[in-house]
C-alpha positions as CSV (number, residue, x, y, z in Angstrom):
1,M,1.4,-13.4,19.5
2,T,0.4,-11.3,16.5
3,T,2.5,-11.6,13.4
4,V,3.0,-8.5,11.4
5,I,3.1,-8.9,7.6
6,P,5.8,-6.8,6.2
7,D,5.0,-4.6,3.1
8,E,5.4,-6.4,0.0
9,I,8.8,-6.4,-1.7
10,L,9.1,-6.0,-5.3
11,E,11.8,-6.8,-7.7
12,A,13.0,-4.0,-10.2
13,K,11.3,-6.0,-13.1
14,E,8.1,-6.0,-11.3
15,V,8.3,-2.4,-10.9
16,A,9.4,-1.8,-14.4
17,T,6.2,-3.8,-15.4
18,L,4.0,-1.6,-13.4
19,F,5.7,1.5,-14.7
20,K,5.8,0.3,-18.3
21,V,9.4,1.0,-18.6
22,S,12.9,-0.9,-18.9
23,V,14.4,-2.2,-15.6
24,R,17.3,0.0,-16.4
25,S,15.0,3.1,-16.1
26,I,13.9,1.9,-12.5
27,T,17.6,1.2,-11.5
28,R,18.5,4.8,-12.7
29,L,15.6,6.2,-10.7
30,A,17.0,4.2,-7.8
31,E,20.6,5.1,-8.1
32,K,19.6,8.8,-8.4
33,G,17.8,8.4,-5.2
34,E,14.4,9.5,-6.7
35,L,12.8,6.1,-6.3
36,I,13.8,4.8,-2.8
37,G,14.9,1.1,-2.7
38,F,17.5,-1.2,-1.3
39,K,20.0,-3.5,-2.8
40,V,20.3,-7.2,-1.9
41,G,23.6,-8.1,-3.4
42,D,23.5,-6.7,-6.8
43,L,19.8,-6.7,-7.1
44,W,17.4,-3.7,-6.4
45,R,14.2,-4.3,-4.3
46,F,11.5,-1.9,-3.6
47,Q,8.7,-1.7,-1.0
48,R,5.3,-1.6,-2.7
49,S,4.0,1.5,-0.4
50,V,7.1,3.4,-1.5
51,V,6.4,2.6,-5.1
52,E,2.8,3.5,-4.7
53,A,3.8,6.8,-3.0
54,Y,6.2,7.6,-5.8
55,I,3.3,7.1,-8.4
56,E,1.1,9.5,-6.3
57,I,3.7,12.1,-6.1
58,Q,4.4,12.0,-10.0
59,K,0.7,12.5,-10.9
60,P,0.4,16.2,-10.1
61,K,3.8,16.8,-11.9
62,Q,2.3,15.1,-14.9
63,Q,-0.9,16.9,-14.7
64,Q,1.0,20.2,-14.3
65,R,3.3,19.6,-17.5
66,Q,0.0,18.7,-19.4
67,H,-1.7,21.9,-18.4
68,E,1.5,23.9,-19.5
69,E,1.7,22.2,-22.7
70,S,-2.0,23.0,-23.5
71,C,-1.6,26.7,-22.7
């Protein structure tokens, strides 16, 4: 029988550390539905793959903003 290892689950504080922002900033993104997560009791949890996808989606937006500011 093969065991499937689930996607790593991160706490809000771990995501905040990756993003170099406050935990509150991460919970706000989750509450607005911008960063997909789920709650365990009162605590937010995030799949690493979802966090990495969010980062990839944000990169072109940031690059576009930088381009517009330099023009």
